[in-house]
LUMTIDO-694916 format. One record per residue: x, y, z of N, C-alpha, C in turn. Coordinates in pm, whole numbers, padded with zeros to 5 digits, always signed. Layout:
BEGIN
XYZXYZXYZ/...
//
This chain:
BEGIN
+10042+08116+05135+09941+08216+05107+09819+08194+05197/+09777+08299+05266+09657+08295+05348+09554+08386+05284/+09439+08331+05249+09333+08406+05182+09224+08438+05283/+09191+08565+05294+09091+08608+05392+08971+08675+05328/+08970+08683+05196+08863+08751+05124+08829+08670+04999/+08701+08651+04967+08665+08572+04848+08726+08626+04719/+08740+08757+04707+08798+08811+04585+08948+08782+04575/+09015+08765+04689+09153+08720+04685+09160+08578+04629/+09061+08497+04665+09056+08362+04612+09027+08363+04463/+08937+08449+04418+08910+08462+04274+09040+08494+04200/+09115+08588+04253+09242+08626+04190+09340+08509+04189/+09348+08436+04299+09439+08322+04307+09401+08215+04206/+09272+08193+04187+09226+08095+04090+09258+08141+03948/+09236+08267+03919+09265+08318+03785+09414+08312+03754/+09497+08335+03856+09643+08331+03836+09698+08190+03837/+09611+08092+03865+09648+07952+03876+09734+07923+03998/+09731+08013+04097+09793+07981+04225+09714+07870+04292/+09585+07866+04265+09499+07751+04300+09450+07694+04169/+09478+07566+04144+09437+07508+04016+09435+07357+04028/+09379+07294+03927+09354+07151+03929+09207+07127+03960/+09140+07046+03880+08994+07033+03890+08945+06999+04031/+08995+06894+04096+08944+06865+04231+08973+06975+04331/+09093+07032+04325+09128+07141+04417+09041+07263+04394/+09006+07289+04269+08918+07402+04239+08778+07381+04296/+08729+07258+04290+08598+07230+04349+08597+07258+04498/+08701+07211+04567+08710+07235+04711+08729+07383+04741/+08814+07450+04663+08841+07592+04686+08716+07675+04662/+08639+07643+04557+08517+07718+04530+08418+07707+04644/+08402+07584+04698+08310+07565+04810+08358+07639+04934/+08487+07634+04960+08542+07703+05077+08532+07855+05059/+08542+07903+04936+08527+08046+04911+08387+08096+04944/+08287+08015+04912+08149+08050+04948+08134+08050+05100/+08194+07952+05167+08187+07947+05313+08255+08069+05374/+08366+08110+05316+08436+08229+05365+08346+08352+05353/+08281+08366+05238+08191+08481+05218+08076+08478+05318/+08024+08359+05343+07912+08348+05438+07954+08387+05579/+08070+08344+05620+08116+08375+05756+08157+08521+05770/+08195+08585+05661+08228+08727+05666+08105+08815+05661/+07991+08758+05625+07871+08838+05608+07868+08914+05477/+07942+08864+05377+07947+08929+05246+07820+08902+05166/+07814+08962+05049+07711+08928+04951+07748+08791+04895/+07693+08686+04951+07735+08550+04916+07700+08514+04772/+07578+08540+04724+07550+08508+04583+07644+08581+04487/+07678+08708+04520+07772+08781+04435+07909+08719+04436/+07957+08681+04554+08087+08614+04564+08086+08483+04489/+07975+08410+04499+07963+08282+04428+07971+08301+04277/+07907+08406+04225+07914+08432+04081+08057+08460+04037/+08128+08540+04116+08267+08572+04080+08356+08449+04087/+08335+08367+04186+08413+08243+04197+08384+08150+04080/+08257+08135+04048+08218+08047+03937+08283+08090+03806/+08292+08221+03785+08344+08273+03659+08495+08281+03651/+08565+08247+03758+08710+08264+03760+08780+08172+03660/+08728+08049+03641+08783+07955+03544+08666+07884+03477/+08629+07919+03355+08506+07866+03296+08512+07722+03248/+08630+07669+03222+08638+07534+03164+08624+07426+03270/+08679+07447+03388+08680+07345+03493+08544+07335+03561/+08474+07227+03539+08337+07213+03592+08337+07197+03743/+08445+07142+03801+08448+07122+03946+08433+07251+04023/+08488+07359+03973+08480+07487+04041+08334+07528+04057/+08259+07527+03950+08118+07565+03957+08039+07470+04047/+08071+07342+04041+07998+07246+04124+08025+07267+04272/+08150+07293+04307+08182+07319+04447+08113+07444+04498/+08115+07548+04417+08047+07673+04454+07898+07647+04474/+07835+07579+04380+07690+07557+04387+07650+07469+04504/+07732+07370+04536+07699+07284+04650+07698+07364+04781/+07803+07445+04800+07809+07524+04923+07699+07629+04926/+07673+07691+04811+07569+07793+04804+07431+07735+04835/+07411+07610+04802+07283+07545+04827+07250+07530+04975/+07349+07547+05063+07325+07536+05207+07315+07673+05274/+07315+07779+05195+07319+07914+05252+07200+07941+05344/+07083+07893+05309+06964+07918+05391+06974+07857+05530/+07065+07760+05546+07083+07694+05676+07188+07761+05763/+07251+07867+05711+07346+07941+05791+07491+07913+05754/+07583+08000+05799+07725+07988+05764+07788+07856+05805/+07751+07802+05920+07810+07676+05964+07772+07561+05872/+07650+07564+05822+07607+07460+05729+07682+07472+05596/+07706+07595+05553+07784+07617+05429+07924+07562+05446/+07986+07590+05561+08121+07541+05586+08123+07388+05593/+08023+07330+05655+08016+07183+05662+08008+07122+05523/+07931+07184+05434+07920+07133+05297+08054+07147+05224/+08122+07260+05245+08252+07281+05181+08352+07176+05229/+08350+07147+05357+08440+07045+05409+08406+06907+05353/+08278+06884+05329+08236+06757+05269+08291+06744+05128/+08288+06853+05052+08347+06853+04917+08495+06818+04924/+08564+06882+05017+08708+06858+05035+08735+06710+05064/+08661+06653+05159+08681+06514+05197+08648+06418+05084/+08541+06448+05011+08501+06360+04902+08605+06359+04790/+08661+06475+04759+08762+06480+04653+08886+06400+04693/+08926+06409+04820+09043+06335+04867+09021+06184+04856/+08905+06137+04900+08874+05994+04893+08865+05947+04748/+08806+06030+04663+08791+05992+04523+08926+05972+04456/+09020+06060+04487+09150+06053+04421+09225+05925+04456/+09219+05883+04582+09286+05758+04619+09222+05640+04544/+09089+05639+04534+09021+05532+04463+09056+05531+04315/+09069+05650+04256+09110+05660+04115+09248+05599+04096/+09339+05627+04189+09473+05573+04180+09474+05421+04177/+09399+05360+04265+09394+05214+04271+09329+05155+04146/+09217+05214+04103+09146+05163+03987+09231+05177+03860/+09295+05293+03845+09378+05315+03727+09501+05225+03724/+09560+05202+03842+09676+05113+03848+09636+04970+03813/+09520+04927+03857+09470+04794+03819+09453+04783+03668/+09405+04890+03606+09384+04890+03461+09516+04876+03385/+09620+04946+03432+09746+04950+03360+09846+04845+03405/+09812+04766+03506+09904+04665+03559+09961+04581+03445/+10092+04560+03448+10158+04487+03340+10257+04387+03399/+10320+04309+03310+10415+04209+03356+10557+04264+03366/+10569+04396+03348+10699+04462+03363+10675+04608+03399/+10775+04676+03456+10759+04819+03486+10731+04899+03359/+10647+05002+03374+10598+05078+03260+10672+05210+03241/+10680+05251+03116+10729+05383+03080+10606+05469+03051/+10582+05567+03135+10458+05644+03129+10485+05788+03089/+10386+05850+03027+10395+05992+02991+10273+06064+03047/+10294+06178+03108+10184+06256+03162+10198+06402+03124/+10089+06475+03141+10081+06614+03095+10020+06700+03204/+10066+06823+03217+10019+06918+03316+10055+06868+03457/+09978+06909+03557+10002+06866+03695+09874+06808+03752/+09883+06684+03800+09764+06614+03849+09790+06544+03982/+09889+06593+04057+09921+06531+04185+09848+06599+04300/+09906+06588+04419+09835+06640+04537+09823+06791+04537/+09908+06860+04462+09897+07006+04453+09771+07047+04377/+09721+06958+04294+09605+06990+04210+09480+06915+04249/+09494+06812+04330+09382+06720+04344+09355+06673+04487/+09389+06751+04584+09350+06726+04723+09412+06598+04778/+09531+06608+04831+09598+06504+04910+09660+06391+04829/+09608+06357+04714+09661+06238+04647+09691+06264+04499/+09590+06287+04419+09612+06311+04277+09524+06223+04191/+09512+06260+04064+09433+06182+03969+09527+06100+03880/+09576+06157+03772+09672+06083+03688+09799+06049+03765/+09851+06146+03840+09970+06116+03920+09937+06023+04036/+09811+06020+04077+09770+05922+04177+09784+05781+04124/+09746+05760+03998+09764+05630+03934+09912+05594+03927/+09992+05691+03887+10136+05667+03876+10196+05635+04013/+10147+05704+04116+10199+05680+04251+10167+05538+04298/+10046+05490+04270+10010+05354+04310+10092+05252+04231/+10108+05276+04101+10192+05186+04021+10335+05183+04075/+10384+05300+04117+10518+05306+04175+10525+05224+04304/+10424+05234+04388+10418+05154+04511+10425+05006+04480/+10369+04966+04366+10365+04826+04327+10490+04783+04250/+10586+04874+04232+10706+04843+04156+10683+04834+04007/+10583+04908+03957+10540+04897+03818+10578+05017+03733/+10663+05106+03782+10704+05223+03704+10853+05217+03676/+10888+05214+03546+11028+05224+03507+11071+05370+03514/+10998+05455+03441+11018+05599+03455+10900+05674+03395/+10895+05803+03424+10784+05888+03379+10841+06003+03298/+10781+06028+03182+10809+06149+03105+10703+06252+03141/+10745+06367+03186+10652+06473+03227+10665+06590+03130/+10558+06616+03054+10559+06733+02965+10577+06860+03049/+10653+06955+02995+10670+07083+03067+10536+07154+03082/+10451+07142+02982+10312+07192+02980+10302+07344+02975/+10279+07394+02857+10252+07535+02836+10109+07567+02877/+10076+07691+02911+10164+07808+02904+10245+07836+03030/+10213+07772+03143+10277+07810+03269+10372+07706+03324/+10408+07608+03240+10510+07509+03277+10474+07434+03405/+10350+07396+03418+10308+07328+03540+10369+07190+03553/+10398+07127+03439+10464+06997+03445+10608+07009+03491/+10679+07106+03436+10820+07125+03471+10835+07176+03614/+10745+07263+03657+10759+07325+03789+10694+07244+03901/+10582+07176+03872+10505+07110+03978+10511+06958+03969/+10480+06902+03851+10481+06758+03838+10620+06700+03866/+10722+06764+03810+10858+06714+03833+10893+06718+03982/+10849+06822+04050+10875+06833+04194+10805+06722+04271/+10679+06693+04235+10605+06589+04303+10664+06450+04276/+10705+06426+04152+10767+06297+04119+10898+06279+04196/+10975+06386+04205+11102+06379+04280+11074+06352+04427/+10972+06416+04481+10939+06396+04623+10899+06252+04653/+10845+06184+04551+10804+06043+04569+10912+05946+04522/+11028+06001+04483+11142+05919+04437+11104+05833+04317/+11026+05893+04226+10989+05826+04102+11080+05877+03990/+11149+05786+03923+11240+05824+03816+11161+05896+03706/+11211+06010+03661+11136+06089+03563+11228+06176+03479/+11175+06221+03367+11241+06317+03280+11139+06421+03238/+11175+06548+03241+11090+06654+03188+11119+06667+03039/+11015+06677+02958+11032+06694+02815+10950+06813+02768/+10996+06880+02663+10917+06990+02606+10793+06931+02541/+10685+07007+02540+10557+06955+02490+10569+06902+02347/+10642+06975+02263+10651+06936+02123+10725+06806+02100/+10802+06759+02200+10878+06635+02184+10795+06512+02216/+10685+06529+02287+10611+06413+02338+10558+06321+02227/+10492+06373+02122+10440+06281+02021+10549+06199+01952/+10664+06259+01927+10771+06183+01862+10829+06078+01955/+10831+06107+02085+10876+06009+02183+10784+05886+02180/+10654+05912+02172+10557+05803+02162+10578+05726+02032/+10598+05798+01923+10616+05734+01792+10739+05644+01789/+10841+05678+01867+10964+05599+01871+10952+05475+01959/+10837+05454+02018+10816+05335+02098+10873+05343+02238/+10892+05465+02288+10955+05484+02419+10853+05504+02531/+10724+05495+02498+10618+05517+02598+10520+05401+02590/+10483+05347+02706+10387+05236+02710+10243+05283+02728/+10223+05398+02792+10088+05450+02812+10095+05597+02845/+09992+05671+02806+09977+05812+02840+09867+05821+02946/+09895+05893+03054+09799+05909+03162+09784+06057+03193/+09663+06110+03178+09640+06254+03198+09517+06274+03286/+09498+06397+03331+09378+06434+03404+09278+06500+03312/+09182+06572+03371+09080+06641+03293+09020+06754+03375/+08973+06856+03305+08901+06965+03370+08752+06958+03345/+08713+06890+03240+08571+06864+03214+08561+06747+03116/+08470+06656+03144+08447+06543+03055+08302+06548+03011/+08281+06557+02881+08144+06565+02827+08077+06428+02834/+07945+06429+02821+07867+06307+02832+07907+06200+02731/+07955+06243+02614+07993+06146+02511+08136+06096+02528/+08210+06149+02626+08347+06105+02649+08453+06198+02596/+08416+06308+02530+08514+06409+02491+08575+06469+02618/+08704+06500+02613+08776+06542+02733+08846+06676+02712/+08817+06772+02799+08891+06898+02800+09001+06888+02904/+09123+06915+02861+09237+06914+02951+09335+07020+02904/+09441+07039+02980+09539+07143+02948+09584+07131+02802/+09598+07245+02737+09634+07247+02595+09761+07166+02571/+09759+07087+02465+09869+06995+02436+09832+06850+02462/+09715+06827+02519+09669+06691+02546+09625+06620+02418/+09554+06693+02332+09502+06632+02208+09613+06571+02122/+09727+06638+02100+09834+06573+02022+09885+06443+02085/+09882+06434+02217+09924+06311+02284+09828+06197+02250/+09699+06228+02248+09599+06127+02216+09614+06079+02071/+09640+06172+01982+09662+06135+01842+09783+06044+01828/+09891+06081+01895+10013+06000+01886+09993+05864+01950/+09922+05859+02062+09897+05731+02128+09814+05639+02040/+09711+05696+01975+09628+05615+01886+09709+05559+01770/+09795+05643+01713+09878+05598+01601+09975+05488+01644/+10027+05500+01768+10123+05403+01817+10058+05279+01877/+09926+05284+01897+09857+05169+01952+09878+05149+02101/+09899+05258+02175+09915+05249+02320+09795+05314+02390/+09779+05287+02517+09664+05336+02591+09676+05486+02619/+09563+05555+02606+09550+05694+02646+09443+05698+02753/+09484+05716+02877+09394+05703+02992+09373+05839+03057/+09247+05871+03083+09209+05995+03150+09163+05962+03290/+09222+06027+03390+09187+06003+03530+09121+06128+03587/+09001+06111+03640+08928+06226+03694+08817+06176+03786/+08781+06255+03887+08668+06216+03972+08535+06230+03898/+08434+06166+03952+08300+06177+03893+08254+06323+03887/+08303+06406+03977+08264+06547+03978+08313+06623+03856/+08404+06564+03779+08454+06627+03657+08372+06586+03535/+08291+06481+03549+08203+06438+03440+08081+06528+03439/+08055+06591+03325+07945+06687+03314+07839+06633+03218/+07738+06569+03275+07631+06512+03193+07553+06620+03119/+07561+06745+03167+07492+06855+03100+07565+06910+02980/+07686+06861+02956+07762+06900+02837+07762+06781+02742/+07687+06786+02633+07673+06667+02548+07801+06625+02478/+07877+06723+02425+08003+06692+02356+08105+06800+02387/+08228+06775+02345+08334+06871+02368+08313+07003+02297/+08231+07003+02192+08205+07128+02119+08133+07231+02206/+08069+07185+02313+07995+07275+02402+08081+07330+02516/+08206+07288+02525+08292+07330+02635+08357+07464+02603/+08340+07559+02693+08405+07689+02675+08554+07675+02704/+08637+07718+02610+08782+07709+02624+08836+07843+02674/+08896+07840+02789+08954+07961+02847+09073+08008+02763/+09076+08136+02731+09191+08195+02664+09260+08290+02762/+09391+08270+02779+09464+08343+02879+09544+08458+02818/+09603+08539+02903+09678+08657+02864+09794+08618+02772/+09804+08679+02653+09916+08648+02562+10053+08669+02627/+10060+08758+02725+10188+08787+02790+10247+08666+02861/+10165+08564+02887+10217+08443+02950+10312+08366+02859/+10300+08386+02728+10384+08309+02636+10464+08395+02539/+10431+08523+02525+10500+08605+02426+10495+08752+02463/+10593+08827+02411+10596+08971+02436+10498+09045+02346/+10460+08982+02235+10368+09045+02141+10238+08970+02132/+10164+08988+02023+10036+08920+02005+10053+08768+02006/+09960+08698+02072+09966+08552+02078+09827+08497+02104/+09805+08377+02056+09683+08303+02089+09720+08206+02201/+09655+08216+02315+09697+08142+02433+09581+08067+02498/+09527+07964+02430+09421+07885+02493+09478+07800+02605/+09405+07787+02714+09453+07708+02827+09423+07559+02811/+09326+07525+02726+09282+07387+02714+09262+07348+02568/+09258+07217+02544+09207+07166+02418+09112+07051+02449/+09043+07003+02347+08945+06896+02365+08990+06773+02287/+08999+06661+02355+09033+06534+02293+08904+06457+02263/+08881+06420+02137+08757+06348+02103+08751+06211+02171/+08631+06169+02200+08608+06044+02274+08670+05923+02205/+08672+05922+02071+08722+05803+02003+08872+05783+02017/+08941+05882+02078+09084+05868+02105+09112+05832+02251/+09008+05826+02332+09025+05802+02476+09005+05653+02506/+09114+05586+02540+09107+05443+02570+09016+05417+02689/+09037+05495+02797+08958+05475+02918+08951+05604+02998/+08835+05628+03058+08819+05730+03161+08804+05656+03293/+08894+05687+03386+08893+05619+03516+08845+05719+03622/+08735+05687+03688+08687+05767+03800+08695+05681+03926/+08652+05737+04038+08655+05660+04162+08552+05547+04163/+08455+05551+04070+08347+05453+04070+08350+05355+03953/+08413+05394+03843+08399+05314+03722+08513+05339+03625/+08524+05249+03529+08614+05264+03416+08529+05260+03290/+08530+05369+03215+08449+05381+03093+08543+05386+02974/+08505+05321+02865+08590+05314+02745+08523+05390+02629/+08546+05521+02621+08483+05600+02514+08522+05555+02374/+08646+05515+02354+08689+05473+02220+08612+05350+02174/+08559+05274+02269+08479+05157+02234+08330+05187+02222/+08295+05317+02231+08157+05357+02214+08080+05380+02342/+08144+05357+02459+08074+05379+02585+08063+05528+02615/+07951+05568+02669+07931+05706+02707+07926+05720+02859/+07941+05844+02906+07941+05866+03049+07806+05916+03098/
//
């Protein structure tokens, strides 16, 4: 897909052709640069880009960073957008190393992940899947359970493809099977990404994440959230303040349906939030 108009990018983001918090930050910044170089109404394009996905804070941040250079001309806007892109890529590799150090064990691990958090979503490397990739490099992965992830099956369609490309042993499971798999003692740790992390450690991620955290807590295993610092939103005090995107019912049913794209996992269920700079333990009372 080649995008030549900011509104084409807005549509791609809404359709989830472009998705994943770090990738959305980079795409939002590049969309503003595109508008600037076309001579469009840049503030108007920025508003439309910002509103394309309300839950993911990276999108708004990328848009705002690029927009902040508008007075310096289109080339300055593009330079800022490229800086966002480069920073997200570097952050993801650092997250992978830090998260792998956290989960390092004396035997290969059985891991469970949700949604898609690899290079398709997170600029060159990945967040949660970045951790899994580093563990795999270290010989620390027995296998990975990948939730299919409703409503658009991003786990079954994207995560499974990325795991196969890296020759990581994996199984796709339906979302509803994941908590019972954890309860049966077949999972050593849950590793997921995030679209927004509130200051108190509450985490918004693809719908179906909260039940995984509940099951992990009951089973006494780690529930780890991997995300760049750009996903931490100090201006959002708790998860109750996070706007939850509701998508078209037609994505899941022919008739009426409630189709939220995200849920919020309370901080007391989050073993650790791993960013490129730090490891925070919300369940232990630490805040971001």
